[in-house]
C-alpha positions, 0 to 999 in steps of 0.5 A, spaced: 213 630 813 211 638 812 216 643 809 216 650 811 216 654 804 222 658 806 226 652 808 225 649 801 223 642 799 229 638 802 229 635 809 235 637 814 239 630 812 238 631 805 241 638 805 247 636 809 248 630 804 247 635 798 252 640 801 257 634 802 256 632 795 258 639 793 264 639 797 267 633 794 272 635 789 272 628 786 265 629 783 262 633 778 255 635 778 251 638 772 244 638 769 242 633 764 242 635 757 235 633 757 229 631 762 231 637 767 235 632 771 241 632 775 247 628 774 253 626 779 259 624 775 266 622 777 271 627 776 276 623 772 270 620 767 268 627 766 275 630 764 276 624 760 269 625 756 271 633 756 278 631 753 275 626 748 270 632 746 276 637 745 280 632 741 275 632 735 280 636 730 274 637 725 270 641 730 276 644 735 283 646 733 288 648 738 290 655 739 297 657 739 295 663 744 289 667 747 287 671 741 282 675 745 286 681 744 287 681 737 279 680 736 278 686 741 282 690 737 279 688 730 272 689 734 274 696 737 276 698 730 269 696 727 265 699 732 269 705 732 268 705 724 260 704 726 260 710 730 264 715 726 259 713 720 253 714 724 251 707 724 252 707 731 250 712 736 254 714 742 250 709 747 250 703 742 258 704 741 259 704 749 254 698 750 257 694 745 265 695 747 267 691 752 273 693 756 275 687 759 272 681 755 272 674 759 275 668 755 269 663 754 269 657 758 267 650 755 264 645 759 259 639 757 252 636 759 251 629 760 247 625 755 244 620 760 238 619 755 243 615 751 247 612 756 247 612 764 253 609 766 258 612 761 254 618 758 257 622 752 257 629 753 254 635 749 259 641 749 257 648 751 261 654 750 259 659 755 261 666 752 258 670 757 262 677 758 266 675 751 267 680 746 261 678 742 256 677 747 253 684 747 253 684 739 249 678 738 244 681 743 244 687 739 243 683 732 238 679 735 234 685 737 233 688 730 229 684 724 234 682 719 232 687 714 234 693 718 241 689 719 242 688 712 241 696 710 247 698 714 254 694 713 260 696 717 264 690 713 263 692 706 
């Protein structure tokens, strides 16, 4: 069977089957933790493993509310202090300040290399759009020696 490069590597029947899986609200489709495979899980089993993961009181704790606004106020104060003291220029200050931060989302990748019938999960917190996403990018850009010379916290 030949495939057109624009069409992809799936037959029409395979594409229809995949679309059917995507629409099924009782399934969760995730990448495997290792090996690059795709895992199709029953939603009930996925949710049960997620509850097991977040019930780990050593790693997670339940918050009374969403602390994002409080953290934003603290971070905005630090950024202003950095700008006022000349550590940050205007462009850096504006880039690092996120006006409407997104609350991070937790999900997990199934570890099918450990068990294919009831795989444990590796939790992932997606912080894209969160308050600190640009700051971590900014810090990673500079060598540690430069970052240690100018401190906003001390």
